[in-house]
C-alpha positions as CSV (number, residue, x, y, z in Angstrom):
1,M,10.0,-10.9,20.8
2,A,10.1,-10.2,17.1
3,S,7.1,-10.7,15.0
4,L,6.8,-13.7,12.6
5,F,7.5,-11.4,9.7
6,S,10.6,-9.8,11.3
7,R,11.9,-13.3,11.9
8,I,11.3,-14.1,8.2
9,A,13.0,-11.0,7.0
10,A,16.0,-11.7,9.3
11,G,16.3,-15.2,7.8
12,E,15.4,-17.0,11.1
13,I,12.4,-18.6,9.4
14,P,12.6,-19.8,5.8
15,S,10.6,-18.1,3.1
16,Y,10.1,-18.0,-0.6
17,K,12.0,-14.7,-1.1
18,I,11.1,-12.5,-4.0
19,A,13.0,-9.3,-3.3
20,E,14.8,-7.5,-0.6
21,D,16.7,-4.3,0.1
22,D,17.8,-2.6,3.3
23,R,14.3,-1.6,4.3
24,F,11.8,-4.0,2.7
25,Y,11.3,-7.7,2.1
26,A,8.9,-9.5,-0.3
27,F,8.1,-13.2,-0.1
28,L,5.4,-15.6,-1.3
29,D,2.5,-16.1,1.0
30,I,2.5,-19.7,2.3
31,N,-1.3,-19.7,2.2
32,P,-1.8,-18.2,-1.2
33,R,-5.2,-17.4,-2.7
34,K,-3.6,-17.4,-6.2
35,Q,-0.3,-18.6,-7.3
36,G,2.2,-15.7,-7.0
37,H,0.4,-14.2,-3.9
38,T,3.1,-12.2,-2.3
39,L,3.5,-10.3,0.9
40,V,5.6,-7.1,1.1
41,I,6.8,-5.8,4.5
42,P,8.9,-3.1,5.9
43,K,11.8,-4.5,7.9
44,E,10.9,-2.0,10.6
45,E,8.4,-3.7,12.8
46,V,5.3,-1.5,13.0
47,D,1.9,-3.1,13.7
48,Y,-0.4,-0.8,11.8
49,I,0.5,0.3,8.2
50,F,-0.7,3.8,8.8
51,D,1.5,4.3,11.8
52,L,4.5,4.0,9.4
53,D,6.5,7.2,8.9
54,P,4.9,8.8,5.8
55,E,8.1,8.6,3.8
56,L,8.6,4.9,4.7
57,L,5.0,4.2,3.7
58,G,5.5,5.8,0.3
59,D,8.7,3.9,-0.2
60,L,7.0,0.7,0.8
61,F,4.4,1.2,-1.9
62,R,7.1,2.1,-4.5
63,F,8.9,-1.2,-3.6
64,A,5.6,-3.1,-3.8
65,Q,5.0,-1.5,-7.3
66,R,8.3,-3.0,-8.5
67,V,7.4,-6.4,-7.0
68,A,3.9,-6.2,-8.6
69,K,5.5,-5.6,-12.0
70,A,7.7,-8.7,-11.5
71,I,4.7,-10.8,-10.5
72,K,2.7,-9.7,-13.6
73,A,5.7,-10.5,-15.9
74,V,5.6,-14.1,-14.6
75,I,2.0,-14.9,-13.6
76,P,-0.7,-14.6,-16.3
77,C,-3.3,-12.2,-14.9
78,K,-5.2,-9.1,-15.9
79,R,-3.6,-7.1,-13.0
80,V,-2.0,-7.5,-9.6
81,G,-4.4,-6.4,-6.9
82,V,-3.2,-4.8,-3.6
83,G,-4.7,-5.4,-0.2
84,V,-3.9,-4.1,3.2
85,L,-5.7,-5.7,6.0
86,G,-3.1,-6.2,8.8
87,M,-5.2,-8.1,11.3
88,E,-3.6,-11.6,11.1
89,V,0.0,-10.6,11.9
90,P,1.1,-7.6,14.0
91,H,3.5,-6.3,11.4
92,A,2.5,-3.9,8.6
93,H,2.2,-5.7,5.2
94,I,0.8,-5.5,1.8
95,H,-0.8,-8.4,-0.1
96,L,-0.1,-8.5,-3.8
97,I,-2.4,-11.0,-5.6
98,P,-2.5,-11.8,-9.3
99,M,-6.1,-11.3,-10.3
100,D,-8.5,-11.8,-13.2
101,S,-11.5,-10.7,-11.3
102,E,-12.2,-8.9,-8.0
103,K,-13.1,-12.3,-6.4
104,D,-9.4,-13.2,-6.5
105,M,-8.8,-10.6,-3.8
106,N,-11.1,-12.4,-1.3
107,L,-8.8,-13.5,1.5
108,G,-11.7,-15.4,3.0
109,R,-11.5,-18.0,0.3
110,P,-9.6,-21.2,1.1
111,A,-5.9,-21.1,0.4
112,L,-4.4,-23.1,-2.5
113,E,-2.2,-26.1,-1.8
114,V,0.9,-25.4,-3.8
115,P,3.7,-27.9,-3.7
116,V,7.0,-26.7,-2.3
117,E,8.8,-27.2,-5.6
118,E,6.2,-25.1,-7.4
119,M,6.5,-22.3,-4.7
120,Q,10.3,-22.4,-5.2
121,R,9.9,-22.2,-9.0
122,I,7.5,-19.3,-8.8
123,A,9.6,-17.4,-6.3
124,H,12.7,-17.8,-8.5
125,L,10.9,-16.7,-11.6
126,I,9.4,-13.6,-10.0
127,A,12.8,-12.7,-8.3
128,E,14.5,-12.9,-11.7
129,Q,12.0,-10.2,-13.0
130,F,12.4,-7.9,-10.1
131,E,14.1,-4.7,-11.0
């Protein structure tokens, strides 16, 4: 059975899509630590990020860089942090989190409760900035 993230990228499960191409998909985390918290995944289902083909791994980070620039253009922050943990879902992914301090990268903090309309608005604004 396909992973949760593969089903999201395939459109089987709704998401707040930010960007997509033939190999990668970016969407807002539904349990964000900061508004604009985004997940970037390869469409190829691989559990551990460092098991990705080296070229695909590099391209994933290049795609994530473009997403991070779009996030920073929309969400006021000092920078966009990047985190790779990969324990909660068996599908390689990158967390992009707008941050003003290193504490903002702590995924152990409680998630924000962001209304659906606000998530839709943020996703739309970031998607418009994606190049």
